[in-house]
C-alpha positions in Angstrom: -6.5 -12.2 -28.1 -7.0 -11.2 -24.5 -4.9 -8.5 -22.8 -3.5 -11.2 -20.5 -2.1 -13.0 -23.6 -1.0 -9.8 -25.3 0.9 -8.4 -22.4 2.2 -11.4 -20.3 3.0 -10.2 -16.8 6.4 -10.7 -15.3 7.7 -9.2 -12.1 10.4 -9.6 -9.4 9.8 -12.4 -7.0 11.5 -11.7 -3.6 11.4 -15.5 -2.9 13.3 -16.6 -6.0 15.2 -13.3 -6.1 14.7 -12.9 -9.8 12.1 -11.6 -12.3 9.6 -14.3 -13.3 6.7 -14.7 -15.7 3.5 -14.7 -13.6 1.6 -18.0 -13.8 -1.5 -18.0 -11.4 -2.6 -21.2 -9.8 -6.0 -20.9 -11.5 -6.1 -19.5 -15.0 -7.7 -16.0 -15.1 -7.9 -15.7 -11.3 -5.5 -14.2 -8.8 -5.3 -14.5 -5.0 -3.3 -11.6 -3.4 -2.6 -10.9 0.3 -1.0 -7.7 1.5 -0.1 -6.9 5.1 -2.3 -4.1 6.4 -1.7 -1.5 9.1 -1.4 -1.9 12.9 -4.2 0.5 13.9 -2.7 2.3 17.0 -1.7 5.6 15.3 -2.3 7.8 12.4 -1.3 6.6 8.9 2.1 7.8 7.7 3.3 8.3 4.2 5.3 5.1 4.2 2.0 3.3 4.6 0.5 5.3 1.8 3.3 4.4 -0.6 3.0 0.7 0.3 -0.7 0.5 -0.2 -0.6 2.7 -3.3 1.9 0.3 -4.8 -0.4 -2.7 -4.3 -3.3 -0.6 -5.4 -1.6 -0.3 -8.8 -1.0 -4.0 -8.9 -4.6 -4.7 -7.9 -5.9 -2.3 -10.6 -3.6 -3.6 -13.3 -4.4 -7.2 -12.7 -8.1 -6.3 -13.1 -7.4 -4.2 -16.1 -5.7 -7.1 -17.9 -8.8 -9.2 -17.2 -7.9 -11.3 -14.1 -10.6 -11.9 -11.5 -8.8 -10.8 -8.3 -9.4 -11.6 -4.6 -7.4 -9.1 -2.7 -7.1 -9.6 1.0 -5.6 -6.9 3.2 -5.7 -7.4 7.0 -6.1 -5.0 9.9 -3.8 -5.8 12.9 -5.7 -5.1 16.0 -3.9 -7.3 18.5 -0.5 -9.0 19.0 1.9 -6.4 17.6 4.2 -5.7 20.5 6.1 -2.5 20.9 9.4 -4.0 20.1 8.1 -5.7 17.0 9.3 -9.0 18.6 8.1 -11.1 21.6 8.7 -8.6 24.3 7.0 -5.4 25.6 3.5 -4.2 25.6 0.9 -4.6 22.8 1.0 -1.3 20.8 -2.8 -1.0 20.9 -3.1 -1.9 24.5 -0.4 0.7 25.4 -2.2 3.4 23.5 -5.5 2.5 25.2 -3.8 2.6 28.6 -2.2 6.0 28.0 -5.5 7.4 26.8 -7.6 5.6 29.5 -10.0 4.1 26.9 -10.9 0.7 25.7 -8.5 -1.0 23.2 -11.2 -1.4 20.6 -11.8 2.4 20.8 -8.2 2.8 19.7 -8.8 0.3 16.9 -11.9 1.9 15.7 -10.5 5.4 15.7 -7.4 4.6 13.7 -9.1 2.1 11.4 -11.5 4.9 10.4 -8.5 7.2 9.9 -6.8 4.7 7.8 -9.8 4.3 5.5 -10.1 8.1 5.3 -6.6 8.4 4.0 -6.9 5.5 1.6 -10.0 7.3 0.2 -8.2 10.6 -0.2 -5.5 9.1 -2.3 -8.0 7.0 -4.3 -6.6 3.7 -3.1 -9.3 1.1 -3.7 -10.5 -1.1 -0.8 -9.6 -4.8 -0.9 -12.0 -7.6 -1.6 -11.7 -8.7 2.0 -10.4 -6.9 5.1 -10.1 -9.3 8.0 -9.0 -8.4 11.5 -6.8 -10.4 13.8 -9.3 -10.4 16.7 -12.0 -11.6 14.3 -9.9 -14.7 13.5 -8.8 -16.0 16.9 -10.3 -19.4 16.4 -8.5 -19.9 13.1 -5.2 -18.8 14.8 -5.6 -21.2 17.7 -6.4 -24.1 15.3 -3.3 -23.1 13.2 -1.1 -23.3 16.4 -2.5 -26.8 17.2 -1.5 -28.1 13.8 2.0 -26.7 14.2 2.4 -28.3 17.6 1.1 -31.6 16.2 3.7 -31.5 13.4 6.4 -31.0 16.0 7.5 -27.4 15.2 6.2 -25.7 18.3 6.2 -26.1 22.1 4.1 -24.8 25.0 5.8 -23.2 28.0 4.0 -21.8 31.0 0.9 -20.7 28.9 2.9 -19.4 25.9 3.5 -21.3 22.6 6.7 -20.8 20.6 7.8 -21.8 17.2 10.9 -24.0 17.2 13.1 -22.4 14.6 16.1 -24.8 14.8 13.9 -27.9 14.5 12.1 -26.4 11.5 15.5 -25.6 9.9 16.5 -29.3 10.2 14.0 -30.1 7.4 13.4 -26.6 5.8 15.3 -23.5 5.2 14.6 -20.7 7.7 15.8 -17.5 5.9 14.9 -18.5 2.4 13.0 -15.2 1.8 15.3 -12.7 3.4 18.5 -14.5 2.4 19.7 -14.8 6.0 21.8 -17.6 7.2 20.7 -19.3 10.4 24.2 -19.7 11.6 24.7 -15.9 11.3 21.4 -15.4 13.1 22.5 -17.6 16.0 25.7 -15.7 16.4 23.9 -12.4 16.5 21.1 -13.3 18.9 21.2 -12.2 22.5 21.8 -14.6 25.4 18.7 -15.9 27.1 17.9 -14.2 30.4 16.7 -16.2 33.4 13.1 -15.0 32.8 12.9 -15.9 29.1 10.5 -18.7 28.4 11.9 -19.5 25.0 14.1 -22.6 24.7 16.1 -20.8 22.1 16.5 -17.0 21.3 15.7 -17.7 17.6 12.2 -19.0 18.5 9.2 -16.7 18.1 5.8 -16.5 19.8 2.7 -18.1 18.3 0.7 -17.4 21.5 1.6 -15.3 24.5 0.4 -15.7 28.0 -1.4 -12.7 29.2 0.2 -11.4 32.4 -1.8 -9.7 35.1 -3.1 -6.3 33.9 -2.8 -7.1 30.2 -5.8 -5.5 28.6 -6.3 -7.8 25.6 -6.6 -11.5 26.2 -8.7 -14.5 25.2 -9.1 -18.1 26.4 -7.1 -20.8 24.6 -6.0 -24.5 25.3 -2.9 -22.9 26.9 -4.7 -20.4 29.1 -5.6 -16.7 28.8 -3.5 -15.0 26.2 -3.2 -13.4 22.8 -1.7 -14.4 19.4 1.7 -13.6 18.1 2.0 -10.9 15.5 3.2 -13.1 12.7 0.5 -15.7 13.2 -2.5 -13.7 12.0 -1.3 -13.2 8.5 -0.6 -17.0 8.1 -4.1 -17.8 9.4 -6.0 -15.2 7.4 -4.2 -15.5 4.1 -4.7 -19.2 3.9 -8.3 -19.1 5.2 -9.3 -16.8 2.3 -6.8 -17.8 -0.4 -5.8 -21.4 0.3 -2.7 -23.1 1.6 -1.0 -22.1 -1.6 -1.9 -18.8 -3.3 -0.5 -16.4 -5.9 0.9 -13.2 -4.4 1.9 -11.9 -1.0 3.0 -8.3 -0.6 4.1 -5.8 2.0 6.8 -3.2 2.8 10.5 -4.1 2.6 10.7 -3.8 6.4 8.4 -6.8 6.8 10.6 -9.2 4.9 12.3 -10.2 8.1 11.2 -11.4 10.6 7.5 -11.0 9.8 7.3 -12.6 6.3 10.0 -15.1 7.0 8.0 -16.3 10.1 4.9 -16.5 8.0 6.5 -18.9 5.6 7.8 -21.0 8.4 4.4 -21.1 10.1 2.7 -22.1 6.9 5.1 -24.9 6.2 5.0 -25.9 9.9 1.2 -26.2 9.7 0.4 -27.5 6.2 3.8 -28.1 4.5 3.0 -25.4 2.0 4.7 -22.0 2.1 1.7 -19.8 1.3 2.4 -17.5 -1.7 4.3 -18.5 -4.8 5.3 -14.8 -5.5 6.4 -12.3 -2.9 6.5 -8.6 -3.7 8.1 -5.9 -1.5 7.8 -2.1 -1.8 10.7 0.2 -0.8 10.9 3.0 1.7 10.6 6.8 1.6 13.4 9.3 2.1 13.4 13.0 2.5 16.1 15.0 0.8 18.2 11.8 0.7 17.7 10.8 4.3 15.4 8.1 5.7 12.0 9.4 6.7 11.7 8.9 10.5 10.3 10.7 13.5 13.7 10.6 15.1 15.2 12.5 12.1 12.5 15.2 12.4 11.6 14.7 8.7 8.6 12.5 8.9 5.3 14.0 7.9 1.7 12.8 7.8 -0.7 12.9 4.8 -2.5 15.8 6.6 0.7 17.8 6.8 1.5 17.1 3.2 -1.9 18.2 2.0 -2.0 21.3 4.2 1.7 22.2 4.0 2.0 22.4 7.8 5.5 21.1 8.2 8.8 22.9 8.4 10.2 21.0 5.4 7.3 21.8 3.1 7.0 25.1 1.3 3.2 24.7 0.8 0.5 22.0 0.6 0.1 19.6 -2.3 -3.1 18.0 -3.5 -3.7 14.2 -3.1 -3.5 13.6 -6.8 -0.2 15.4 -7.0 1.2 13.2 -4.3 -0.2 10.1 -6.0 1.3 11.1 -9.3 4.6 11.8 -7.6 4.7 8.3 -6.1 3.9 6.7 -9.4 6.9 8.4 -11.0 9.2 6.0 -9.1 9.3 2.2 -9.3 7.7 0.6 -6.3 10.9 -1.4 -5.4 13.1 1.7 -5.4 13.5 4.3 -2.7 11.4 7.4 -3.2 12.8 10.8 -2.1 10.5 13.6 -1.1 11.5 17.2 -1.8 9.6 20.4 -2.6 11.2 20.6 -6.0 10.1 17.0 -6.9 6.5 17.6 -5.6 6.2 20.8 -7.6 7.5 19.1 -10.7 5.0 16.3 -10.1 2.2 18.9 -9.8 3.0 20.4 -13.2 3.3 16.9 -14.8 0.0 15.7 -13.3 -1.8 18.9 -14.5 -0.3 18.5 -18.0 -1.4 14.9 -18.3 -4.9 15.5 -17.0 -5.4 18.6 -19.3 -5.2 16.2 -22.2 -8.6 14.8 -21.3 -10.2 18.2 -21.8 -8.5 18.6 -25.2 -9.7 15.2 -26.4 -13.3 16.3 -26.5 -12.3 19.4 -28.6 -10.4 17.5 -31.3 -11.5 17.3 -34.9 -12.6 13.9 -36.2 -9.7 11.5 -37.0 -9.2 9.7 -40.3 -10.9 12.2 -42.6 -7.9 12.7 -44.9 -5.3 10.5 -46.5 -4.4 7.9 -43.9 -0.8 7.5 -43.0 -0.2 3.9 -41.9 3.2 5.0 -40.5 1.8 7.7 -38.2 -1.1 5.5 -37.2 1.2 2.7 -36.3 3.6 5.0 -34.4 0.7 6.3 -32.3 -0.5 2.8 -31.5 3.0 1.6 -30.6 3.2 4.3 -27.9 0.2 3.0 -26.0 1.4 -0.6 -26.5 4.7 0.4 -25.0 2.9 1.8 -21.9 1.2 -1.6 -21.5 4.4 -3.5 -22.0 6.1 -1.3 -19.3 3.2 -2.0 -16.8 3.5 -5.7 -17.5 7.3 -5.5 -16.8 7.2 -5.4 -13.0 4.5 -2.8 -12.9 6.8 0.0 -14.1 4.5 3.0 -13.7 7.4 5.4 -14.2 8.1 4.2 -17.8 4.4 3.9 -18.6 3.9 7.5 -17.6 6.7 8.6 -20.0 4.7 6.9 -22.8 1.5 8.6 -21.7 3.3 12.0 -21.9 4.1 11.1 -25.5 0.4 10.6 -26.3 -0.4 13.8 -24.4 2.0 15.6 -26.6 0.4 14.1 -29.7 -3.0 15.3 -28.5 -1.7 18.8 -28.1 -0.3 18.6 -31.7 -3.7 17.4 -33.0 -5.5 20.2 -31.2 -3.2 22.9 -32.6 -2.9 21.3 -36.0 -6.1 19.4 -36.9 -4.7 18.3 -40.3 -2.3 16.0 -38.4 -5.3 14.1 -37.0 -6.9 13.6 -40.4 -4.0 11.3 -41.3 -4.6 9.0 -38.3 -6.8 5.9 -38.9 -10.0 6.5 -36.9 -10.1 3.0 -35.4 -6.5 3.3 -34.3 -7.2 6.7 -32.7 -10.2 5.4 -30.9 -8.2 2.5 -29.5 -5.3 4.7 -28.4 -7.6 7.3 -26.7 -9.6 4.6 -24.9 -6.4 3.0 -23.7 -4.9 6.4 -22.7 -8.0 7.2 -20.6 -8.2 3.8 -19.1 -4.6 3.6 -18.1 -4.7 7.0 -16.4 -8.1 6.5 -14.6 -8.4 2.7 -14.1 -4.8 1.7 -13.7 -2.9 4.7 -12.3 -6.1 5.8 -10.4 -5.6 9.5 -11.3 -8.7 11.8 -11.4 -9.0 15.5 -12.6 -9.2 17.3 -9.3 -10.6 20.4 -10.8 -13.8 18.6 -11.8 -16.5 18.5 -9.1 -18.3 15.6 -10.6 -17.0 12.0 -10.2 -14.4 12.7 -7.4 -16.4 14.0 -4.5 -15.2 10.9 -2.5 -11.7 12.3 -2.7 -12.8 15.8 -1.6 -14.9 14.4 1.2 -11.9 12.5 2.6 -9.7 15.7 2.5 -12.5 17.7 4.2 -12.8 15.0 6.9 -9.1 15.2 7.6 -9.3 19.0 8.0 -12.4 18.7 10.2 -10.5 16.2 12.4 -7.6 18.5 12.7 -9.9 21.3 13.8 -11.6 19.0 16.4 -8.1 18.2 17.8 -7.2 21.9 17.9 -4.4 21.6 15.4 -5.4 24.6 13.4 -3.2 26.8 15.6 -0.9 28.0 12.9 -1.1 29.0 9.2 -1.7 26.0 6.9 -0.3 26.9 3.5 -3.2 25.4 1.6 -2.9 25.7 -2.1 -5.5 27.5 -4.2 -6.3 24.2 -5.7 -7.3 22.6 -2.4 -9.3 25.7 -1.4 -11.2 25.5 -4.7 -11.9 21.8 -4.2 -13.2 22.4 -0.7 -15.6 25.1 -2.0 -17.1 22.6 -4.4 -18.4 20.6 -1.5 -19.5 23.6 0.6 -16.5 24.2 2.7 -15.3 27.8 3.1 -12.0 28.5 4.7 -11.7 32.0 6.4 -8.7 33.8 7.7 -9.2 35.0 11.3 -7.6 38.2 12.5 -5.6 37.9 15.7 -2.3 37.1 17.2 -1.8 34.1 15.0 -3.3 33.4 11.5 -5.4 30.4 11.5 -8.3 28.9 9.4 -11.7 27.9 10.5 -14.2 25.7 8.8 -17.7 27.1 8.4 
């Protein structure tokens, strides 16, 4: 019996608002689309948590035996400052302020995004399309929506007609919002507003004079709306109907709601059958935000260079910390929680070293009861992962196995009673869940994880280039040792301020 059959997957579907058994469109295959970053600034920890959550889903689907096509986009045009249909393009604004080309901004922050994903051992998707690379598809998508009567052109811009769509469909089905409430809460149209209705959203925006990013279209020079790219790219690579669509909770409305409307307005299919949303980060019980002064970047978390951090924490400590909470629940950062995660991660990874030192199993009188008990623990971990990807509960089971390994090491007689086949199965599963599903690696081993160290080193080098090494970075001994394994030596400089340089 396959793992897919042994451990049937079920998870919460934001669309149906209940937990469902997962039934892919094609047996043994999964199509998954996740909204990627808008590359105009450095990656923040909220991004890391979102992409880590879907990294676990991607990994576990493959672990079970599914063949997965995972598509995660790069937004490099169309995302306006106000997250709506007004204001300047975020990338164009950054380019204007720095007096560089918009694609320089895109390249810089795309590279930075990939560096951070590598540091936290987040696997790349199967396909990573960009919005600017799919302008033809987006224009064709708009044409179909217009032909179906759900969009209109006005002075070079094209808008989706939400009220007309709602006459035959339900706008708000994903977010649970009522269109009458939306109407009462919308602002009045100003004299300059091109929309026929404040509920409508842009599919294509006319490029005004001086706008840095624009392309030719049937409606004139312009650029695509933010919501459109995900509809066009998800259906291009996964089909008009596909299995899973994911993203952060903050994208549920209006972004994902608009996607469903666009999809149905184009092809009468809503896109994904299952929608998964990850929750936000908090710090000491308060929402993480720049305005609160409690938001910190991955670099600050690793180096400890933030007023709220007592010291730096390694990438695997942070990854383990995030896995101790369910993806759909809020996650609260604190020094105490990070330090506890560091100890837990070290304890779990130390079990790997002990496994190689254990005496042979099954050399004495076999206890069916003890063998069955051990096997049931790993089975429980898999049942927990198949129950809405519950990494927190699965880790608890892994700690039980870790405790057993310690007992077997200290008292070899206990291991002689465990059936050898059972023990081999449990150990193989134990290792595979930790490495292949949870994506954890032993950071004190120089072999096999240089890609993680290289990413950390690159972040530190980038900080140095940008003259951010102006104050003491509370780097942990662990990070210092890791840097040395790849030839990086940090030295304290004597002077007015303590700082670190990279040789």
